[in-house]
C-alpha positions in Angstrom: 96.6 108.2 90.1 93.7 106.6 88.5 90.4 106.1 91.4 90.4 102.1 92.2 86.7 100.6 91.1 86.6 97.8 93.5 84.8 98.6 96.4 84.6 96.1 99.6 83.0 95.4 103.0 85.9 93.7 104.8 85.6 96.2 107.8 82.0 95.5 108.6 81.9 92.3 107.8 85.2 92.1 110.8 83.3 93.4 112.6 79.3 91.4 112.5 82.7 88.5 112.7 82.8 89.0 116.9 85.4 92.1 115.9 87.7 90.0 114.2 91.0 92.0 113.7 92.8 92.8 110.5 95.4 90.7 111.9 93.0 87.5 112.6 92.2 87.6 108.8 95.4 88.3 107.4 96.5 85.2 109.3 93.5 82.7 107.9 93.9 83.9 105.0 97.5 83.2 104.6 99.1 87.6 104.1 100.2 90.3 105.8 97.9 92.9 108.1 98.9 95.8 105.6 97.4 94.0 102.7 94.0 93.4 104.4 94.9 97.5 105.2 95.4 97.7 101.6 92.4 95.6 100.5 90.4 97.6 102.4 91.6 101.1 102.1 90.5 100.3 98.5 94.4 100.8 97.4 95.0 97.3 96.6 92.6 94.8 94.5 92.9 91.0 96.1 94.1 88.2 94.0 91.0 86.6 92.9 93.0 83.2 94.8 92.4 86.3 98.1 89.3 86.9 97.4 87.8 83.3 97.5 90.0 83.2 100.9 88.4 86.1 102.0 84.4 84.7 100.7 85.6 81.6 102.2 86.6 83.1 106.4 83.3 84.8 106.0 80.7 82.7 104.1 79.7 85.1 101.9 79.5 85.1 98.4 82.7 87.2 96.9 79.2 89.8 95.9 78.8 90.3 99.5 82.6 91.8 99.5 83.3 93.2 97.1 81.9 95.2 94.1 83.0 96.7 91.0 81.8 100.0 89.4 80.9 99.3 85.8 80.0 103.0 85.0 83.3 104.0 85.6 85.7 101.5 84.2 87.1 103.7 80.8 87.4 100.6 79.3 84.4 99.4 79.3 82.9 102.9 79.2 84.7 102.3 75.1 82.7 99.1 74.4 79.3 99.7 77.0 76.7 97.1 75.7 73.7 98.7 73.8 
């Protein structure tokens, strides 16, 4: 199983938002708590729509919440920019 290339700051942002619970974030974004747990732990990559919902809840740009490890992407390694 390959490692997840998407990392996130959701746990830190929840803590900074008056220690918002995973359930609170799940309720605000329309998913289950288990989905939030899986995203936070890097076991699940959220859809673009869910990513935007999470960004909206925290009033942050997507780049503050999610990052992508381009260097470890096996497909992009094959087609590296000159």
